[in-house]
MARVO-625802 format. One record per residue (C-alpha): residue in three letters; residue number from 1; x, y, z. Coordinates in steps of 0.25 Angstrom, whole numbers, plus 5000, padded with zeros to 4 digits. Layout:
BEGIN
  code  pos    xx    yy    zz
   Ala  NUM     X     Y     Z
...
***
This chain:
BEGIN
  code  pos    xx    yy    zz
   Met    1  5037  4924  4958
   Asp    2  5045  4915  4967
   Val    3  5035  4914  4979
   Ser    4  5030  4902  4987
   Tyr    5  5017  4902  4995
   Arg    6  5013  4894  5007
   Ile    7  4998  4896  5004
   Glu    8  4992  4891  4991
   Gln    9  4989  4903  4983
   Lys   10  4974  4901  4980
   Arg   11  4961  4908  4984
   Lys   12  4952  4899  4992
   Ile   13  4939  4902  5000
   Asn   14  4936  4890  5009
   Gly   15  4922  4893  5014
   Pro   16  4914  4904  5021
   Phe   17  4922  4917  5020
   Pro   18  4926  4923  5030
   Gly   19  4927  4910  5037
   Pro   20  4924  4906  5051
   Lys   21  4939  4909  5057
   Ser   22  4939  4922  5050
   Glu   23  4925  4925  5056
   Glu   24  4930  4921  5070
   Leu   25  4942  4930  5069
   Ala   26  4933  4942  5065
   Ala   27  4925  4940  5077
   Arg   28  4938  4940  5086
   Arg   29  4943  4952  5078
   Ala   30  4930  4960  5081
   Lys   31  4933  4958  5096
   Ala   32  4948  4961  5096
   Val   33  4952  4970  5084
   Ala   34  4948  4985  5083
   Ala   35  4937  4987  5073
   Gly   36  4945  4998  5066
   Val   37  4954  4988  5059
   Ala   38  4947  4983  5047
   Ser   39  4950  4971  5038
   Ser   40  4947  4969  5024
   Leu   41  4945  4954  5025
   Pro   42  4935  4946  5034
   Val   43  4945  4934  5035
   Tyr   44  4958  4932  5043
   Ala   45  4971  4928  5037
   Ala   46  4978  4916  5042
   Asp   47  4989  4915  5031
   Val   48  4994  4923  5019
   Asp   49  5003  4919  5008
   Gly   50  5006  4925  4994
   Gly   51  4992  4930  4989
   Ile   52  4984  4921  4999
   Ile   53  4977  4925  5012
   Val   54  4972  4913  5020
   Asp   55  4962  4916  5030
   Val   56  4959  4909  5043
   Asp   57  4948  4900  5037
   Gly   58  4957  4896  5026
   Asn   59  4952  4904  5014
   Gln   60  4963  4909  5004
   Leu   61  4962  4923  4999
   Ile   62  4970  4930  4988
   Asp   63  4977  4942  4994
   Leu   64  4976  4954  4985
   Gly   65  4979  4964  4997
   Ser   66  4992  4960  5003
   Gly   67  4988  4966  5016
   Ile   68  4987  4979  5009
   Ala   69  5000  4978  5001
   Val   70  5008  4972  5012
   Thr   71  5011  4958  5008
   Thr   72  5017  4960  4994
   Val   73  5026  4948  4995
   Gly   74  5015  4940  5002
   Ala   75  5011  4939  5016
   Ser   76  5020  4928  5020
   Asn   77  5031  4929  5010
   Pro   78  5041  4918  5014
   Ala   79  5053  4927  5013
   Val   80  5047  4938  5021
   Ala   81  5042  4928  5032
   Lys   82  5056  4922  5033
   Ala   83  5063  4936  5035
   Val   84  5053  4940  5045
   Ala   85  5055  4927  5053
   Glu   86  5070  4928  5052
   Gln   87  5070  4942  5057
   Ala   88  5060  4939  5068
   Gln   89  5070  4928  5073
   His   90  5081  4939  5076
   Phe   91  5073  4951  5081
   Thr   92  5059  4956  5078
   His   93  5062  4970  5084
   Thr   94  5072  4979  5089
   Cys   95  5067  4993  5084
   Phe   96  5076  4999  5074
   Met   97  5076  5012  5082
   Val   98  5083  5003  5093
   Ala   99  5091  4992  5087
   Pro  100  5092  4994  5072
   Tyr  101  5093  4982  5062
   Glu  102  5099  4980  5048
   Asn  103  5086  4976  5041
   Tyr  104  5080  4989  5044
   Val  105  5092  4996  5037
   Ala  106  5091  4985  5026
   Leu  107  5077  4988  5023
   Ala  108  5079  5003  5022
   Glu  109  5091  5001  5012
   Lys  110  5082  4992  5004
   Leu  111  5070  5002  5003
   Ala  112  5080  5013  4999
   Ser  113  5084  5004  4988
   Ile  114  5070  5001  4982
   Thr  115  5062  5014  4985
   Pro  116  5062  5024  4974
   Gly  117  5071  5036  4975
   Asp  118  5086  5037  4971
   Phe  119  5090  5044  4984
   Glu  120  5096  5040  4998
   Lys  121  5085  5035  5007
   Arg  122  5081  5031  5021
   Ala  123  5070  5022  5027
   Val  124  5063  5020  5040
   Phe  125  5053  5009  5044
   Phe  126  5040  5009  5051
   Asn  127  5028  4999  5053
   Ser  128  5017  5004  5044
   Gly  129  5014  5012  5031
   Ser  130  5008  5023  5040
   Glu  131  5020  5024  5048
   Ala  132  5029  5025  5036
   Val  133  5020  5037  5031
   Glu  134  5020  5044  5044
   Asn  135  5035  5044  5044
   Ala  136  5037  5048  5030
   Ile  137  5029  5060  5033
   Lys  138  5037  5063  5046
   Val  139  5050  5062  5037
   Ala  140  5044  5072  5027
   Arg  141  5040  5082  5038
   Ile  142  5053  5082  5045
   Ala  143  5061  5082  5032
   Thr  144  5054  5094  5026
   Gly  145  5049  5102  5038
   Arg  146  5035  5102  5033
   Gln  147  5022  5096  5037
   Ala  148  5012  5095  5026
   Val  149  5010  5081  5020
   Val  150  5002  5078  5007
   Ala  151  4995  5066  5004
   Phe  152  4985  5062  4993
   Asp  153  4970  5059  4991
   His  154  4967  5044  4992
   Ala  155  4980  5042  5000
   Tyr  156  4982  5032  5011
   His  157  4994  5033  5020
   Gly  158  4990  5026  5033
   Arg  159  4982  5026  5046
   Thr  160  4991  5034  5056
   Asn  161  4987  5048  5059
   Leu  162  4996  5055  5049
   Thr  163  4994  5044  5038
   Met  164  4979  5045  5040
   Gly  165  4980  5060  5037
   Leu  166  4988  5056  5024
   Thr  167  4977  5046  5020
   Ala  168  4966  5051  5012
   Lys  169  4954  5042  5015
   Ala  170  4946  5045  5028
   Ala  171  4939  5032  5030
   Pro  172  4944  5022  5036
   Tyr  173  4958  5028  5038
   Lys  174  4956  5041  5045
   Arg  175  4942  5045  5048
   Gly  176  4940  5048  5063
   Phe  177  4955  5047  5066
   Gly  178  4959  5062  5066
   Pro  179  4964  5072  5068
   Leu  180  4974  5068  5057
   Ala  181  4989  5073  5055
   Pro  182  4989  5087  5049
   Glu  183  4997  5093  5037
   Ile  184  4992  5082  5028
   Tyr  185  4987  5087  5014
   Arg  186  4979  5079  5004
   Met  187  4981  5080  4989
   Pro  188  4974  5075  4976
   Met  189  4979  5062  4971
   Ser  190  4981  5057  4957
   Tyr  191  4969  5047  4956
   Pro  192  4968  5044  4941
   Phe  193  4955  5037  4942
   Arg  194  4948  5048  4950
   Glu  195  4954  5060  4944
   Glu  196  4943  5071  4940
   Asn  197  4952  5073  4928
   Pro  198  4955  5059  4922
   Asn  199  4966  5065  4913
   Ile  200  4974  5071  4925
   Ser  201  4989  5067  4924
   Gly  202  4997  5062  4936
   Lys  203  5005  5075  4935
   Glu  204  4993  5084  4935
   Ala  205  4987  5076  4947
   Ala  206  5000  5079  4954
   Glu  207  5000  5094  4951
   Arg  208  4986  5094  4956
   Ala  209  4991  5089  4970
   Ile  210  5003  5098  4969
   Leu  211  4995  5110  4967
   Ala  212  4986  5106  4979
   Met  213  4999  5104  4988
   Glu  214  5004  5118  4983
   Lys  215  4992  5125  4986
   Gln  216  4987  5118  4999
   Ile  217  5000  5116  5006
   Gly  218  5012  5121  4999
   Gly  219  5024  5112  4994
   Asp  220  5033  5118  5004
   Gln  221  5024  5114  5016
   Ile  222  5023  5099  5012
   Ala  223  5032  5089  5019
   Ala  224  5027  5077  5011
   Ile  225  5018  5071  5000
   Ile  226  5014  5057  5002
   Ile  227  5008  5048  4992
   Glu  228  5005  5034  4988
   Pro  229  5011  5031  4974
   Ile  230  4999  5022  4973
   Gln  231  4988  5025  4983
   Gly  232  4984  5013  4991
   Glu  233  4972  5014  5000
   Gly  234  4967  5026  4991
   Gly  235  4964  5016  4980
   Phe  236  4977  5012  4973
   Ile  237  4978  5025  4966
   Val  238  4989  5026  4956
   Pro  239  4992  5041  4953
   Ala  240  4993  5045  4939
   Thr  241  5007  5045  4933
   Gly  242  5015  5057  4936
   Phe  243  5007  5061  4949
   Leu  244  5017  5055  4959
   Pro  245  5030  5060  4952
   Arg  246  5024  5075  4951
   Val  247  5020  5075  4966
   Ala  248  5034  5069  4970
   Glu  249  5041  5080  4961
   Trp  250  5033  5091  4967
   Ala  251  5036  5086  4981
   Lys  252  5051  5086  4978
   Glu  253  5050  5100  4972
   Asn  254  5044  5105  4986
   Gly  255  5052  5097  4996
   Ile  256  5041  5088  4999
   Val  257  5043  5074  5003
   Phe  258  5036  5064  4994
   Ile  259  5032  5052  5001
   Ala  260  5027  5039  4993
   Asp  261  5018  5031  5002
   Glu  262  5022  5017  4996
   Val  263  5016  5009  5008
   Gln  264  5006  5002  4999
   Ala  265  5013  5003  4985
   Gly  266  5027  5000  4988
   Phe  267  5035  4987  4988
   Ala  268  5032  4982  4974
   Arg  269  5017  4983  4975
   Ser  270  5015  4994  4964
   Gly  271  5024  4986  4954
   Ala  272  5036  4994  4958
   Trp  273  5044  4994  4971
   Phe  274  5037  5007  4975
   Ala  275  5025  5014  4968
   Ser  276  5034  5026  4968
   Asp  277  5043  5019  4958
   Ile  278  5032  5018  4947
   Glu  279  5032  5033  4944
   Gln  280  5047  5035  4949
   Ile  281  5045  5044  4960
   Glu  282  5055  5045  4971
   Pro  283  5048  5048  4984
   Asp  284  5055  5055  4995
   Ile  285  5049  5044  5005
   Ile  286  5042  5031  5003
   Thr  287  5033  5025  5013
   Val  288  5033  5009  5013
   Ala  289  5026  4998  5021
   Lys  290  5016  4987  5017
   Gly  291  5023  4979  5007
   Ile  292  5037  4981  5013
   Ala  293  5038  4969  5022
   Gly  294  5029  4958  5018
   Gly  295  5019  4961  5028
   Met  296  5027  4965  5040
   Pro  297  5024  4979  5045
   Leu  298  5035  4988  5040
   Ser  299  5035  5002  5034
   Gly  300  5045  5013  5031
   Ile  301  5049  5025  5023
   Val  302  5060  5026  5013
   Gly  303  5065  5040  5008
   Arg  304  5075  5050  5006
   Ala  305  5086  5050  5016
   Asp  306  5086  5065  5018
   Leu  307  5071  5064  5022
   Leu  308  5072  5052  5031
   Asp  309  5085  5057  5038
   Ser  310  5079  5070  5041
   Val  311  5071  5064  5053
   His  312  5078  5065  5066
   Gly  313  5083  5052  5073
   Gly  314  5071  5045  5080
   Gly  315  5061  5052  5071
   Leu  316  5057  5040  5063
   Gly  317  5055  5025  5068
   Gly  318  5046  5017  5076
   Thr  319  5047  5005  5085
   Tyr  320  5044  4994  5075
   Gly  321  5048  5002  5062
   Gly  322  5057  4993  5054
   Asn  323  5054  4981  5062
   Pro  324  5065  4970  5059
   Val  325  5055  4959  5055
   Ala  326  5047  4969  5046
   Val  327  5060  4974  5040
   Ala  328  5065  4960  5037
   Ala  329  5052  4957  5030
   Ala  330  5053  4969  5022
   Leu  331  5067  4966  5017
   Glu  332  5063  4952  5013
   Thr  333  5050  4958  5006
   Ile  334  5058  4967  4998
   Lys  335  5068  4956  4994
   Phe  336  5056  4947  4990
   Met  337  5050  4959  4982
   Glu  338  5063  4961  4974
   Glu  339  5066  4946  4972
   Gln  340  5052  4944  4966
   Asp  341  5050  4957  4959
   Leu  342  5037  4960  4966
   Pro  343  5036  4974  4959
   Ala  344  5035  4966  4946
   Arg  345  5025  4956  4952
   Ala  346  5016  4968  4956
   Arg  347  5017  4973  4941
   Glu  348  5012  4959  4936
   Ile  349  5000  4960  4946
   Glu  350  4997  4974  4941
   Glu  351  4997  4969  4926
   Lys  352  4988  4957  4930
   Phe  353  4978  4966  4937
   Phe  354  4977  4977  4927
   Ala  355  4976  4967  4915
   Arg  356  4963  4961  4922
   Phe  357  4956  4973  4928
   Thr  358  4958  4983  4918
   Ala  359  4951  4974  4908
   Leu  360  4940  4972  4919
   Gln  361  4938  4987  4921
   Ser  362  4933  4988  4907
   Ala  363  4922  4979  4910
   Phe  364  4919  4984  4924
   Pro  365  4917  5000  4925
   Ala  366  4917  4998  4940
   Ile  367  4932  4996  4939
   Gly  368  4935  5011  4939
   Glu  369  4950  5009  4938
   Val  370  4961  4998  4939
   Arg  371  4974  5004  4945
   Gly  372  4986  5001  4953
   Arg  373  5001  4997  4951
   Gly  374  5007  4984  4953
   Ala  375  5000  4975  4963
   Met  376  4993  4988  4969
   Ile  377  4981  4988  4960
   Ala  378  4966  4992  4961
   Leu  379  4952  4993  4955
   Glu  380  4944  5005  4958
   Phe  381  4929  5002  4957
   Val  382  4919  5013  4953
   Lys  383  4904  5013  4951
   Ala  384  4902  5010  4936
   Gly  385  4901  5022  4927
   Gly  386  4910  5031  4935
   Lys  387  4921  5033  4946
   Glu  388  4912  5032  4958
   Pro  389  4919  5023  4968
   Asp  390  4913  5009  4971
   Ala  391  4917  5005  4984
   Asp  392  4906  4995  4986
   Leu  393  4910  4987  4973
   Thr  394  4924  4988  4978
   Lys  395  4921  4981  4991
   Ala  396  4912  4971  4985
   Ile  397  4923  4967  4975
   Ala  398  4933  4965  4987
   Ala  399  4923  4957  4995
   Glu  400  4920  4948  4983
   Cys  401  4935  4946  4981
   Leu  402  4936  4942  4995
   Ala  403  4925  4932  4995
   Gln  404  4932  4925  4983
   Gly  405  4945  4925  4991
   Val  406  4953  4937  4986
   Val  407  4957  4949  4995
   Ile  408  4957  4962  4989
   Leu  409  4957  4976  4996
   Thr  410  4950  4989  4993
   Cys  411  4954  5003  4994
   Gly  412  4952  5017  4989
   Thr  413  4947  5031  4994
   Tyr  414  4933  5026  4989
   Gly  415  4935  5012  4993
   Asn  416  4933  5007  4979
   Val  417  4946  5001  4975
   Val  418  4950  4986  4975
   Arg  419  4965  4985  4977
   Leu  420  4974  4974  4975
   Leu  421  4987  4972  4982
   Pro  422  4991  4957  4980
   Pro  423  5004  4952  4986
   Leu  424  5014  4952  4975
   Val  425  5017  4937  4977
   Ile  426  5003  4933  4972
   Gly  427  5003  4923  4961
   Asp  428  4997  4926  4948
   Glu  429  4987  4914  4950
   Leu  430  4982  4920  4963
   Leu  431  4982  4934  4958
   Asn  432  4974  4931  4946
   Asp  433  4964  4923  4955
   Ala  434  4962  4935  4963
   Leu  435  4960  4944  4952
   Asp  436  4950  4935  4946
   Val  437  4942  4936  4959
   Leu  438  4943  4951  4959
   Glu  439  4938  4952  4944
   Ser  440  4927  4942  4947
   Ala  441  4922  4951  4958
   Ile  442  4923  4963  4950
   Arg  443  4915  4956  4939
   Lys  444  4905  4952  4949
   Leu  445  4903  4965  4956
   Ala  446  4906  4976  4947
   Ser  447  4897  4972  4935
***
């Protein structure tokens, strides 16, 4: 891969961890930052490049989180940084709803060409994944004249009022924040590892959800079905093959807008441009964010022209939506992904991970499942001898990796999943070092 780095791509712990500068910042933070904002790491970043985070005390940590799947092309990709700087020299903001600009149009055109679906498309841009989801639901409701929205078990769609309602997990995302938006219904997800019937097929799991929708709501009452093709915060759950196509087919049969939430799985992360591509589904609307702009805040929805054009003028938008600097970053990010074939790189990472950890699984029953696609991969930990979630072991493994200089994230409805989201520009040597540390932590703590 043709990538140059400013920072040596090596793991290094210099001394006490966290160091004195991070501890000083933590004390300042406690007096200034709201307690409701939590951080995974006890250290503060000073510089990030490629697969390395440098903290304020000079420690170098291997980044297997990518800011939660955001810095896919690296946190300081030179091409993206150059595009940001050049755009900022001309204008940082006009508001597209006041004085529009070409790059917004160019990005909409680009997304129409790379998102699945052989039909005429439109796009509109916002700031966060939650905003994208909110607006996708708005479009579906106005286009269909219906109100009901279906989401699934283990789903995560955001932290705003509507998206909290769509999100399955109560704590920490929605407990105490009600009342939540009405007309949201939750259906059973295909979660192969935790199915009561281990032989249930993806199509059979879909029929289970369809029956529930028909009986509890009625197909003619549903405006939208929203689903993550690979669930993120819920545990990197990959539904059984056939589940997504059957649900999408039923939605089409009933005039329901099928929304694929690709906020986390999109933009090469899954080993395809979009996770929807893997099972060849063509969502009516796709929500995008995270990896789209190399770390700049940007999100959007892309979908069928007839749906998005059904909204009256002024019904979609926002002051900062499609900010010109973020849009410039997105165009350069997508160009870099194409030139470097980052979907292929994600598949290489998947192959390395599965080769190592499926072998390790046979020796450590605490590894309940190894799963994921591309560079969106996970280990689910259980108490040996069964499938009871082991959140304590998961936390201990993450802490041990951090102590050795490797940043990994945890997730899952039960808090028992280690998830890996490395930047796709990470080199093999650095990736292998990080996986060595993770394997060592498992061997030490899961025996």
